[in-house]
C-alpha positions as a Markdown table, in Angstrom:
| # | Residue | x | y | z |
|---|---|---|---|---|
| 1 | Ala | 33.7 | 185.7 | -177.8 |
| 2 | Ser | 32.9 | 185.3 | -174.4 |
| 3 | Ile | 35.4 | 182.7 | -174.1 |
| 4 | Gly | 38.0 | 184.8 | -174.7 |
| 5 | Asn | 36.5 | 187.5 | -172.4 |
| 6 | Phe | 36.7 | 185.0 | -169.7 |
| 7 | Phe | 39.9 | 184.7 | -170.3 |
| 8 | Arg | 41.6 | 187.9 | -170.8 |
| 9 | Arg | 39.3 | 188.7 | -167.1 |
| 10 | Ser | 41.5 | 186.0 | -165.4 |
| 11 | Leu | 44.4 | 186.3 | -167.0 |
| 12 | Arg | 44.5 | 190.4 | -166.1 |
| 13 | Arg | 43.8 | 189.4 | -162.4 |
| 14 | Ala | 46.6 | 186.5 | -162.5 |
| 15 | Gly | 48.5 | 189.8 | -163.5 |
| 16 | Arg | 47.8 | 191.5 | -161.1 |
| 17 | Arg | 48.6 | 188.2 | -159.0 |
| 18 | Glu | 51.5 | 188.2 | -159.7 |
| 19 | Glu | 52.9 | 191.4 | -159.6 |
| 20 | Lys | 51.6 | 190.8 | -155.8 |
| 21 | Asp | 53.4 | 187.3 | -155.8 |
| 22 | Gly | 56.2 | 188.8 | -157.2 |
| 23 | Ala | 56.6 | 190.7 | -154.3 |
| 24 | Ser | 56.2 | 188.5 | -151.5 |
| 25 | Ala | 58.6 | 185.7 | -153.1 |
| 26 | Ala | 61.3 | 187.4 | -153.3 |
| 27 | Glu | 64.7 | 186.0 | -153.4 |
| 28 | Asn | 65.1 | 185.8 | -149.3 |
| 29 | Thr | 61.8 | 184.6 | -147.9 |
| 30 | Pro | 61.5 | 181.2 | -147.8 |
| 31 | Pro | 58.6 | 179.4 | -147.1 |
| 32 | Arg | 57.5 | 179.5 | -143.5 |
| 33 | Val | 54.8 | 176.8 | -143.4 |
| 34 | Pro | 56.5 | 173.9 | -145.5 |
| 35 | Gln | 53.5 | 172.1 | -146.4 |
| 36 | Gly | 50.2 | 172.0 | -147.6 |
| 37 | Lys | 47.8 | 174.3 | -145.4 |
| 38 | Pro | 44.0 | 175.6 | -145.8 |
| 39 | Gly | 43.8 | 178.5 | -147.7 |
| 40 | Glu | 46.7 | 178.1 | -150.2 |
| 41 | Arg | 47.1 | 178.7 | -154.1 |
| 42 | Ser | 47.4 | 175.6 | -156.4 |
| 43 | Ser | 48.4 | 177.6 | -159.3 |
| 44 | Val | 52.0 | 179.6 | -158.9 |
| 45 | Phe | 52.1 | 183.2 | -161.2 |
| 46 | Tyr | 55.0 | 184.1 | -162.7 |
| 47 | Ser | 56.5 | 187.1 | -164.8 |
| 48 | Ala | 59.2 | 187.3 | -166.8 |
| 49 | Gly | 62.6 | 188.5 | -166.0 |
| 50 | Gln | 62.5 | 187.0 | -162.3 |
| 51 | Phe | 65.5 | 184.6 | -161.6 |
| 52 | Phe | 64.8 | 180.8 | -163.4 |
| 53 | Phe | 66.1 | 180.0 | -159.6 |
| 54 | Glu | 66.2 | 180.2 | -155.4 |
| 55 | Tyr | 68.3 | 177.3 | -155.3 |
| 56 | Leu | 70.2 | 173.8 | -156.0 |
| 57 | Val | 70.7 | 171.3 | -153.6 |
| 58 | Val | 71.7 | 168.0 | -153.8 |
| 59 | Val | 69.9 | 165.3 | -151.5 |
| 60 | Ser | 72.1 | 162.1 | -150.8 |
| 61 | Leu | 71.5 | 159.7 | -148.8 |
| 62 | Lys | 73.3 | 159.2 | -145.5 |
| 63 | Lys | 73.7 | 155.5 | -143.4 |
| 64 | Met | 72.4 | 156.3 | -139.7 |
| 65 | Pro | 73.6 | 154.5 | -136.3 |
| 66 | Asp | 71.0 | 152.2 | -136.3 |
| 67 | Gly | 71.3 | 151.2 | -140.2 |
| 68 | His | 68.9 | 153.1 | -142.1 |
| 69 | Tyr | 69.6 | 155.9 | -144.7 |
| 70 | Glu | 68.6 | 159.4 | -144.2 |
| 71 | Pro | 68.6 | 162.0 | -146.7 |
| 72 | Lys | 70.2 | 165.1 | -145.9 |
| 73 | Ile | 71.3 | 168.3 | -148.3 |
| 74 | Thr | 75.5 | 167.8 | -149.3 |
| 75 | Tyr | 75.1 | 170.6 | -151.8 |
| 76 | Gln | 73.7 | 173.8 | -152.1 |
| 77 | Phe | 74.2 | 176.8 | -154.5 |
| 78 | Pro | 73.8 | 179.4 | -153.8 |
| 79 | Lys | 75.3 | 179.8 | -150.3 |
| 80 | Arg | 73.0 | 182.6 | -148.6 |
| 81 | Glu | 75.5 | 184.8 | -146.5 |
| 82 | Asn | 74.5 | 188.0 | -144.1 |
| 83 | Leu | 71.1 | 186.8 | -144.1 |
| 84 | Leu | 68.9 | 189.0 | -141.5 |
| 85 | Lys | 67.8 | 187.0 | -138.3 |
| 86 | Gly | 64.1 | 186.0 | -139.6 |
| 87 | Gln | 65.5 | 185.3 | -143.2 |
| 88 | Lys | 68.1 | 182.7 | -141.4 |
| 89 | Glu | 65.2 | 181.0 | -140.2 |
| 90 | Glu | 63.2 | 181.0 | -143.0 |
| 91 | Glu | 65.6 | 179.6 | -145.0 |
| 92 | Glu | 67.0 | 176.8 | -142.3 |
| 93 | Arg | 62.9 | 175.4 | -142.3 |
| 94 | Leu | 63.2 | 175.9 | -146.0 |
| 95 | Leu | 66.2 | 173.7 | -145.9 |
| 96 | Gln | 65.1 | 170.7 | -143.2 |
| 97 | Ala | 61.8 | 170.0 | -145.5 |
| 98 | Ile | 63.1 | 170.0 | -148.6 |
| 99 | Pro | 65.0 | 166.1 | -148.1 |
| 100 | Leu | 62.0 | 164.8 | -147.4 |
| 101 | Phe | 60.1 | 166.0 | -150.2 |
| 102 | Cys | 62.6 | 164.9 | -152.1 |
| 103 | Phe | 63.5 | 161.4 | -150.2 |
| 104 | Pro | 59.2 | 161.1 | -149.8 |
| 105 | Asp | 59.1 | 157.0 | -150.0 |
| 106 | Gly | 60.6 | 157.3 | -146.7 |
| 107 | Asn | 64.6 | 155.5 | -145.6 |
| 108 | Asn | 63.9 | 152.2 | -146.4 |
| 109 | Trp | 67.3 | 152.2 | -149.2 |
| 110 | Ala | 69.9 | 150.1 | -149.7 |
| 111 | Pro | 73.1 | 150.6 | -152.3 |
| 112 | Ile | 71.5 | 149.9 | -155.6 |
| 113 | Thr | 73.8 | 149.2 | -159.1 |
| 114 | Glu | 70.9 | 150.1 | -161.3 |
| 115 | Phe | 68.0 | 152.5 | -161.3 |
| 116 | Thr | 66.2 | 154.6 | -163.8 |
| 117 | Ser | 66.3 | 158.1 | -163.1 |
| 118 | Glu | 62.9 | 160.2 | -162.6 |
| 119 | Thr | 61.7 | 163.6 | -162.4 |
| 120 | Phe | 58.7 | 164.7 | -160.0 |
| 121 | Ser | 58.1 | 167.7 | -158.7 |
| 122 | Phe | 56.6 | 169.2 | -155.3 |
| 123 | Val | 55.0 | 171.9 | -153.5 |
| 124 | Leu | 56.2 | 174.3 | -150.6 |
| 125 | Thr | 53.6 | 177.0 | -149.3 |
| 126 | Asn | 54.5 | 179.8 | -147.7 |
| 127 | Val | 51.4 | 180.8 | -144.6 |
| 128 | Asp | 50.4 | 183.7 | -147.6 |
| 129 | Gly | 49.4 | 181.3 | -150.0 |
| 130 | Ser | 52.5 | 181.9 | -152.1 |
| 131 | Arg | 54.2 | 179.0 | -153.5 |
| 132 | Lys | 57.5 | 177.3 | -154.4 |
| 133 | Ile | 58.3 | 174.3 | -157.0 |
| 134 | Gly | 60.2 | 172.2 | -156.0 |
| 135 | Tyr | 61.8 | 170.1 | -158.8 |
| 136 | Cys | 63.4 | 167.0 | -159.2 |
| 137 | Arg | 65.3 | 164.3 | -160.5 |
| 138 | Arg | 66.8 | 161.4 | -158.8 |
| 139 | Leu | 69.3 | 159.1 | -160.0 |
| 140 | Leu | 72.4 | 157.2 | -159.9 |
| 141 | Pro | 75.8 | 158.6 | -160.1 |
| 142 | Ser | 78.2 | 157.2 | -162.5 |
| 143 | Gly | 80.3 | 154.6 | -161.3 |
| 144 | Arg | 80.9 | 150.8 | -160.4 |
| 145 | Gly | 79.3 | 148.8 | -158.1 |
| 146 | Val | 76.6 | 149.2 | -155.7 |
| 147 | Arg | 75.8 | 153.1 | -154.5 |
| 148 | Leu | 73.1 | 155.2 | -153.6 |
| 149 | Pro | 70.7 | 157.6 | -155.8 |
| 150 | Glu | 70.6 | 161.2 | -155.4 |
| 151 | Val | 68.1 | 163.9 | -156.2 |
| 152 | Phe | 69.2 | 167.3 | -157.8 |
| 153 | Cys | 66.6 | 169.2 | -156.7 |
| 154 | Ile | 65.9 | 173.0 | -158.0 |
| 155 | Ile | 63.6 | 175.3 | -155.9 |
| 156 | Ser | 61.9 | 178.0 | -158.4 |
| 157 | Cys | 58.6 | 180.1 | -157.5 |
| 158 | Leu | 57.7 | 179.7 | -160.8 |
| 159 | Gly | 56.3 | 177.3 | -162.6 |
| 160 | Cys | 56.9 | 175.5 | -165.8 |
| 161 | Phe | 57.7 | 171.7 | -165.6 |
| 162 | Gly | 58.8 | 170.9 | -169.1 |
| 163 | Leu | 61.3 | 174.1 | -169.1 |
| 164 | Phe | 62.6 | 172.5 | -165.6 |
| 165 | Ser | 62.6 | 168.7 | -166.5 |
| 166 | Lys | 64.5 | 170.1 | -169.7 |
| 167 | Ile | 67.0 | 171.9 | -167.4 |
| 168 | Leu | 67.4 | 168.6 | -165.5 |
| 169 | Asp | 68.2 | 167.0 | -168.3 |
| 170 | Glu | 71.3 | 169.1 | -168.3 |
| 171 | Val | 72.3 | 169.2 | -165.2 |
| 172 | Glu | 72.2 | 165.2 | -165.1 |
| 173 | Lys | 74.5 | 165.3 | -168.3 |
| 174 | Arg | 76.9 | 167.1 | -166.3 |
| 175 | Arg | 76.5 | 164.9 | -163.0 |
| 176 | Gln | 78.1 | 161.9 | -165.3 |
| 177 | Ile | 81.0 | 163.6 | -166.0 |
| 178 | Ser | 81.6 | 166.0 | -162.7 |
| 179 | Met | 79.6 | 167.9 | -160.0 |
| 180 | Ala | 82.2 | 170.6 | -160.7 |
| 181 | Val | 80.5 | 171.0 | -164.1 |
| 182 | Ile | 77.1 | 171.7 | -163.1 |
| 183 | Tyr | 78.0 | 174.8 | -161.1 |
| 184 | Pro | 79.0 | 177.4 | -163.9 |
| 185 | Phe | 75.6 | 176.1 | -165.9 |
| 186 | Met | 73.5 | 177.5 | -162.9 |
| 187 | Gln | 75.2 | 180.0 | -162.6 |
| 188 | Gly | 74.5 | 181.2 | -166.0 |
| 189 | Leu | 71.0 | 180.0 | -165.6 |
| 190 | Arg | 70.5 | 182.0 | -162.8 |
| 191 | Glu | 72.4 | 185.3 | -164.5 |
| 192 | Ser | 69.6 | 184.9 | -167.1 |
| 193 | Pro | 66.1 | 186.3 | -167.3 |
| 194 | Phe | 63.2 | 183.7 | -167.1 |
| 195 | Pro | 61.5 | 184.1 | -170.8 |
| 196 | Ala | 58.6 | 185.6 | -171.2 |
| 197 | Pro | 55.6 | 183.4 | -172.7 |
| 198 | Gly | 56.5 | 181.8 | -176.1 |
| 199 | Lys | 60.2 | 183.3 | -175.6 |
| 200 | Thr | 63.5 | 181.3 | -175.4 |
| 201 | Val | 66.5 | 182.5 | -173.4 |
| 202 | Thr | 70.1 | 180.9 | -174.5 |
| 203 | Ile | 72.2 | 179.1 | -172.0 |
| 204 | Lys | 76.4 | 179.4 | -172.6 |
| 205 | Ser | 77.9 | 175.9 | -171.0 |
| 206 | Phe | 81.3 | 174.8 | -171.2 |
| 207 | Ile | 81.6 | 171.1 | -170.8 |
| 208 | Pro | 85.1 | 169.7 | -170.6 |
| 209 | Glu | 85.8 | 167.9 | -174.0 |
| 210 | Ser | 83.2 | 169.2 | -175.5 |
| 211 | Gly | 83.4 | 172.8 | -175.7 |
| 212 | Thr | 80.4 | 175.6 | -175.4 |
| 213 | Glu | 77.3 | 174.0 | -176.2 |
| 214 | Leu | 74.4 | 176.8 | -176.5 |
| 215 | Ile | 71.3 | 176.0 | -174.5 |
| 216 | Glu | 68.1 | 176.8 | -175.6 |
| 217 | Leu | 65.3 | 176.9 | -172.9 |
| 218 | Thr | 61.6 | 177.9 | -174.2 |
| 219 | Arg | 58.4 | 179.1 | -172.5 |
| 220 | Pro | 55.1 | 177.6 | -173.7 |
| 221 | Val | 52.5 | 180.6 | -175.5 |
| 222 | Asp | 49.8 | 179.7 | -173.2 |
| 223 | Ala | 51.6 | 180.2 | -169.5 |
| 224 | His | 48.6 | 178.5 | -167.5 |
| 225 | Leu | 49.3 | 175.3 | -169.3 |
| 226 | Glu | 53.0 | 175.1 | -168.2 |
| 227 | His | 52.9 | 173.0 | -165.7 |
| 228 | Val | 50.2 | 170.7 | -166.9 |
| 229 | Glu | 50.5 | 167.6 | -168.9 |
| 230 | Phe | 47.1 | 166.5 | -169.5 |
| 231 | Gln | 48.3 | 163.2 | -171.5 |
| 232 | Ala | 49.4 | 162.0 | -168.1 |
| 233 | Leu | 46.1 | 161.9 | -167.1 |
| 234 | Leu | 44.2 | 160.7 | -170.0 |
| 235 | Gln | 46.8 | 157.5 | -170.1 |
| 236 | Arg | 45.3 | 156.5 | -166.9 |
| 237 | Leu | 42.4 | 157.2 | -166.5 |
| 238 | Ser | 39.1 | 157.0 | -169.0 |
| 239 | Pro | 37.3 | 160.6 | -169.5 |
| 240 | His | 34.3 | 159.4 | -167.0 |
| 241 | Leu | 36.5 | 158.7 | -164.2 |
| 242 | Ile | 38.1 | 162.5 | -164.9 |
| 243 | Leu | 35.1 | 163.8 | -164.8 |
| 244 | His | 34.0 | 162.3 | -161.2 |
| 245 | Ile | 36.9 | 163.5 | -160.6 |
| 246 | Phe | 36.5 | 167.0 | -161.6 |
| 247 | Ala | 33.6 | 166.8 | -160.3 |
| 248 | Ser | 34.8 | 165.9 | -156.8 |
| 249 | Ala | 37.2 | 169.3 | -157.0 |
| 250 | Thr | 34.2 | 171.8 | -157.7 |
| 251 | Leu | 32.7 | 171.0 | -154.5 |
| 252 | Glu | 36.2 | 171.3 | -152.9 |
| 253 | Arg | 35.7 | 167.2 | -151.4 |
| 254 | Arg | 39.1 | 165.8 | -150.5 |
| 255 | Leu | 41.0 | 163.8 | -153.1 |
| 256 | Ile | 43.9 | 161.3 | -152.8 |
| 257 | Phe | 46.0 | 159.8 | -155.8 |
| 258 | Leu | 47.7 | 156.7 | -155.2 |
| 259 | Ala | 50.5 | 155.5 | -157.5 |
| 260 | Glu | 54.0 | 153.7 | -157.2 |
| 261 | Glu | 56.2 | 156.1 | -159.6 |
| 262 | Leu | 56.6 | 160.1 | -157.7 |
| 263 | Ser | 56.2 | 161.4 | -161.6 |
| 264 | Val | 53.3 | 159.7 | -161.9 |
| 265 | Leu | 51.6 | 161.5 | -158.9 |
| 266 | Ser | 52.9 | 165.1 | -159.2 |
| 267 | Gln | 51.8 | 164.9 | -163.0 |
| 268 | Cys | 48.5 | 163.4 | -162.6 |
| 269 | Ile | 47.7 | 166.0 | -159.3 |
| 270 | His | 48.5 | 169.0 | -161.2 |
| 271 | Ala | 46.6 | 168.2 | -163.9 |
| 272 | Val | 43.9 | 167.5 | -162.3 |
| 273 | Ala | 44.6 | 170.8 | -160.4 |
| 274 | Ala | 44.7 | 172.8 | -163.9 |
| 275 | Leu | 41.1 | 171.8 | -164.7 |
| 276 | Leu | 39.9 | 174.0 | -162.7 |
| 277 | Tyr | 41.1 | 177.1 | -164.4 |
| 278 | Pro | 40.3 | 180.0 | -164.1 |
| 279 | Phe | 39.4 | 178.7 | -160.8 |
| 280 | Thr | 42.4 | 177.6 | -158.3 |
| 281 | Trp | 42.4 | 174.9 | -155.7 |
| 282 | Ala | 42.4 | 176.6 | -152.1 |
| 283 | His | 42.7 | 174.1 | -150.1 |
| 284 | Thr | 45.6 | 171.5 | -149.0 |
| 285 | Tyr | 47.8 | 170.7 | -151.7 |
| 286 | Ile | 50.7 | 168.0 | -151.5 |
| 287 | Pro | 51.3 | 166.5 | -155.3 |
| 288 | Val | 53.7 | 163.6 | -153.3 |
| 289 | Val | 53.1 | 163.2 | -149.4 |
| 290 | Pro | 56.3 | 162.4 | -147.4 |
| 291 | Glu | 55.9 | 159.1 | -145.2 |
| 292 | Cys | 56.3 | 160.6 | -142.3 |
| 293 | Leu | 53.3 | 163.0 | -143.6 |
| 294 | Leu | 50.8 | 160.2 | -144.4 |
| 295 | Asp | 48.3 | 161.1 | -141.4 |
| 296 | Thr | 47.6 | 164.7 | -143.5 |
| 297 | Val | 44.9 | 162.4 | -144.7 |
| 298 | Cys | 43.4 | 162.9 | -141.1 |
| 299 | Cys | 42.6 | 166.5 | -141.9 |
| 300 | Pro | 39.1 | 167.3 | -141.6 |
| 301 | Thr | 39.6 | 170.4 | -144.1 |
| 302 | Pro | 39.4 | 169.4 | -148.5 |
| 303 | Phe | 43.0 | 168.7 | -149.8 |
| 304 | Met | 44.5 | 167.4 | -152.9 |
| 305 | Val | 47.2 | 164.9 | -152.1 |
| 306 | Gly | 49.3 | 162.7 | -153.9 |
| 307 | Ile | 50.5 | 159.1 | -151.9 |
| 308 | Gln | 52.4 | 156.3 | -152.6 |
| 309 | Met | 51.0 | 152.7 | -153.5 |
| 310 | Arg | 52.6 | 151.0 | -150.6 |
| 311 | His | 50.8 | 153.3 | -148.3 |
| 312 | Leu | 47.0 | 152.5 | -149.2 |
| 313 | Glu | 46.1 | 150.1 | -146.0 |
| 314 | Arg | 47.1 | 153.0 | -144.2 |
| 315 | Val | 44.8 | 155.3 | -146.5 |
| 316 | Leu | 42.4 | 153.4 | -145.9 |
| 317 | Glu | 42.2 | 152.8 | -141.9 |
| 318 | Gln | 41.7 | 156.4 | -141.6 |
| 319 | Pro | 38.4 | 158.2 | -141.1 |
| 320 | Met | 37.2 | 160.3 | -144.1 |
| 321 | Glu | 34.1 | 161.3 | -145.0 |
| 322 | Glu | 33.2 | 162.5 | -148.7 |
| 323 | Ala | 36.6 | 161.4 | -150.3 |
| 324 | Leu | 37.4 | 160.2 | -153.5 |
| 325 | Ile | 40.3 | 157.7 | -153.7 |
| 326 | Val | 41.9 | 157.4 | -157.3 |
| 327 | Asp | 44.3 | 154.5 | -158.0 |
| 328 | Leu | 46.5 | 155.7 | -160.4 |
| 329 | Cys | 47.8 | 152.4 | -161.4 |
| 330 | Glu | 45.1 | 150.4 | -161.8 |
| 331 | Gly | 43.3 | 153.4 | -163.7 |
| 332 | Lys | 39.8 | 153.3 | -161.4 |
| 333 | Ile | 38.1 | 155.1 | -157.8 |
| 334 | Ile | 38.8 | 152.4 | -154.9 |
| 335 | Arg | 36.5 | 155.0 | -152.7 |
| 336 | Ala | 33.6 | 157.5 | -153.7 |
| 337 | Val | 31.0 | 159.4 | -152.2 |
| 338 | Gly | 28.6 | 157.9 | -154.0 |
| 339 | Asp | 27.1 | 161.0 | -156.0 |
| 340 | Glu | 30.0 | 161.5 | -158.5 |
| 341 | Glu | 27.9 | 160.8 | -161.5 |
| 342 | Asp | 25.3 | 163.8 | -159.9 |
| 343 | Ile | 26.8 | 166.5 | -159.7 |
| 344 | Leu | 27.7 | 168.4 | -162.7 |
| 345 | Pro | 24.7 | 168.9 | -165.1 |
| 346 | Gly | 23.9 | 166.3 | -167.1 |
| 347 | Lys | 24.3 | 168.2 | -170.3 |
| 348 | Leu | 28.2 | 169.7 | -169.8 |
| 349 | Gln | 29.0 | 167.3 | -168.6 |
| 350 | Asn | 27.8 | 164.9 | -172.0 |
| 351 | Glu | 29.5 | 167.7 | -173.8 |
| 352 | Met | 32.8 | 167.4 | -171.9 |
| 353 | Leu | 32.6 | 163.7 | -172.1 |
| 354 | Thr | 32.4 | 163.5 | -175.9 |
| 355 | Ser | 35.1 | 165.7 | -176.2 |
| 356 | Leu | 37.6 | 164.4 | -174.2 |
| 357 | Asn | 36.3 | 161.1 | -175.7 |
| 358 | Arg | 37.6 | 162.9 | -178.9 |
| 359 | His | 41.1 | 163.4 | -177.9 |
| 360 | Asn | 41.6 | 160.5 | -176.3 |
| 361 | Asn | 41.0 | 158.5 | -180.1 |
| 362 | Asn | 43.1 | 161.4 | -181.5 |
| 363 | Asn | 46.2 | 160.9 | -178.7 |
| 364 | Asn | 48.8 | 159.7 | -181.9 |
| 365 | Val | 47.2 | 163.3 | -184.1 |
| 366 | His | 47.7 | 165.8 | -181.0 |
| 367 | Thr | 51.1 | 167.2 | -179.5 |
| 368 | Ser | 51.2 | 167.4 | -175.7 |
| 369 | Glu | 50.5 | 171.4 | -176.0 |
| 370 | Gln | 47.7 | 170.8 | -178.7 |
| 371 | Val | 46.6 | 168.3 | -176.2 |
| 372 | Asn | 46.9 | 170.5 | -173.0 |
| 373 | Ala | 44.7 | 173.6 | -175.1 |
| 374 | Leu | 42.3 | 171.0 | -176.6 |
| 375 | Val | 41.5 | 169.7 | -172.8 |
| 376 | Ser | 41.5 | 173.0 | -171.0 |
| 377 | Glu | 39.3 | 174.5 | -173.4 |
| 378 | Ala | 36.5 | 171.9 | -173.1 |
| 379 | Phe | 36.8 | 172.3 | -169.3 |
| 380 | Val | 37.0 | 176.1 | -169.4 |
| 381 | His | 33.8 | 176.5 | -171.9 |
| 382 | Phe | 31.7 | 174.4 | -168.7 |
| 383 | Phe | 33.0 | 177.3 | -166.2 |
| 384 | Val | 31.9 | 179.9 | -169.1 |
| 385 | Arg | 28.8 | 178.3 | -170.0 |
| 386 | Leu | 27.8 | 178.5 | -166.2 |
| 387 | Val | 29.2 | 181.2 | -163.8 |
| 388 | Gly | 30.3 | 183.8 | -167.1 |
| 389 | His | 28.1 | 186.0 | -166.5 |
| 390 | Tyr | 29.6 | 186.6 | -163.0 |
| 391 | Ala | 30.9 | 190.3 | -164.1 |
| 392 | Ser | 27.1 | 191.6 | -164.9 |
| 393 | Tyr | 26.1 | 190.7 | -161.5 |
| 394 | Ile | 29.0 | 193.0 | -159.4 |
| 395 | Lys | 27.8 | 196.0 | -158.0 |
| 396 | Trp | 30.2 | 198.8 | -157.9 |
| 397 | Gly | 29.9 | 202.0 | -155.8 |
| 398 | Arg | 31.1 | 205.1 | -155.8 |
| 399 | Ser | 34.5 | 204.8 | -154.3 |
| 400 | Gly | 35.3 | 201.9 | -156.6 |
| 401 | Ser | 34.2 | 198.8 | -154.8 |
| 402 | Gly | 32.5 | 196.3 | -155.9 |
| 403 | Ser | 30.2 | 193.5 | -154.4 |
| 404 | Phe | 28.8 | 190.7 | -155.9 |
| 405 | Gln | 25.4 | 190.3 | -156.5 |
| 406 | Glu | 24.7 | 186.2 | -155.1 |
| 407 | Arg | 21.7 | 185.8 | -155.3 |
| 408 | Ala | 20.3 | 187.2 | -158.7 |
| 409 | Phe | 22.8 | 186.1 | -160.2 |
| 410 | Cys | 22.1 | 182.3 | -159.9 |
| 411 | Lys | 18.7 | 183.2 | -160.4 |
| 412 | Ala | 19.2 | 184.3 | -163.6 |
| 413 | Ile | 20.6 | 180.6 | -165.0 |
| 414 | Ala | 17.6 | 179.6 | -166.9 |
| 415 | Ser | 18.1 | 175.8 | -166.4 |
| 416 | Lys | 17.3 | 174.2 | -163.1 |
| 417 | Asn | 20.2 | 171.6 | -163.5 |
| 418 | Cys | 22.7 | 174.1 | -163.4 |
| 419 | Arg | 21.4 | 176.3 | -160.9 |
| 420 | Arg | 21.4 | 173.7 | -158.4 |
| 421 | Phe | 25.6 | 172.7 | -159.6 |
| 422 | Val | 25.8 | 176.7 | -159.5 |
| 423 | Lys | 24.5 | 177.2 | -155.6 |
| 424 | Lys | 27.0 | 175.0 | -154.2 |
| 425 | Phe | 29.8 | 176.2 | -156.6 |
| 426 | Val | 29.4 | 179.9 | -155.1 |
| 427 | Lys | 29.6 | 178.5 | -151.9 |
| 428 | Thr | 33.2 | 177.1 | -152.5 |
| 429 | Asn | 36.5 | 178.8 | -151.6 |
| 430 | Met | 38.1 | 179.0 | -155.2 |
| 431 | Phe | 34.6 | 180.8 | -156.5 |
| 432 | Ser | 34.9 | 183.4 | -153.1 |
| 433 | Leu | 38.6 | 183.9 | -153.7 |
| 434 | Phe | 37.7 | 184.6 | -157.8 |
| 435 | Ile | 35.0 | 186.9 | -156.8 |
| 436 | Glu | 37.3 | 188.8 | -154.0 |
| 437 | Glu | 40.5 | 189.2 | -156.7 |
| 438 | Ala | 36.6 | 190.7 | -159.5 |
| 439 | Glu | 35.2 | 192.9 | -156.7 |
| 440 | Lys | 39.2 | 194.4 | -155.9 |
| 441 | Ser | 39.9 | 195.0 | -159.9 |
| 442 | Arg | 37.0 | 196.5 | -162.0 |
| 443 | Ile | 37.4 | 196.1 | -165.3 |
| 444 | Pro | 35.2 | 198.4 | -168.3 |
| 445 | Gln | 32.6 | 196.0 | -169.8 |
| 446 | Glu | 32.9 | 195.8 | -173.5 |
| 447 | Gly | 31.4 | 198.8 | -175.4 |
| 448 | Asn | 31.3 | 200.9 | -171.8 |
| 449 | Gly | 34.2 | 202.2 | -172.7 |
């Protein structure tokens, strides 16, 4: 019952934020600052009926006079006209940022004959904390001889990795025929409403020599897990290390993940951020850091970033306090503070460890969605046990505004170990933002009408 109440409260808050974000993430308001900034949110809230996407862009590599290749946007759909001056400036900032994130591995490219296409995502953040996601498919265009890879990037304020990955499959299939057949498919997608959780939308698409195809796009039932692939994390890290990472994240420390593949970085970082649900990471959040932004790791504030393994030496040279550096290739922690084992209350930590080990042993039994639900439940249960009583300690004034009684809330926790952790957790930005939302939105207690 307590888990159900906890979910209901957080989902109601998410619904309210959804309305607010829907207004600020309107079609013509791209983000001012195309990189992670303090105060941003790590999850994207979305509502059915919105546009699927704001832009589809193609980023190609263009040879410069010095012989290097630079990523440039060579195709954009839709083209925007009649924008106001401020809107045009914001659109230009967005379009300047996209190529950096589509080719974050710098300009060390040369024409090639073979390339395995890869899917990854990045996040662009507005000054108000709202986010847009770039869903990318990097592929080698069909043809003979040596050629350069290009990236098809869909910019959307909707967080649903599985669904957009399927859309990119369709884009890639059409690219191998002709760029011309991509446009009508994306136009059809743009004219279709984004489905509600668990619902399907059908897109009609004509392909020369194949005729009209019906493409079905279905959203998962659990909307808060549709941008998550916990399996990616479980395949690369032991449950023990996942708990060390989770513990560091709950105290809002600096987290750096290293891997060579962009898909691994983006999947694993989205998964780590999702472990914090119903709380959200409230600091710098860059799943794939472009080479030119590597100085981000000097930032004195908390961050969660993904960096390609080739830059390991540059990362280790940076002065950092309270940082956790995770090697996703070898499945190990390269640098730690040293107290990660002792951050979480022992009993609850062991319960989560047992739960994660159970899922690891049954990897072949569960579908991806089942793994997502089971893992998420274990971590939500952890928060319910520790802070699920928060609503009882919001004092409501006659005007309807609430005031959280932090001291009494902490005092109500019987276990010393649990209380010690919660006293630190209540000082984090993620808890403060959560409580701020709760104080603004009074929810009738069950039985009180």
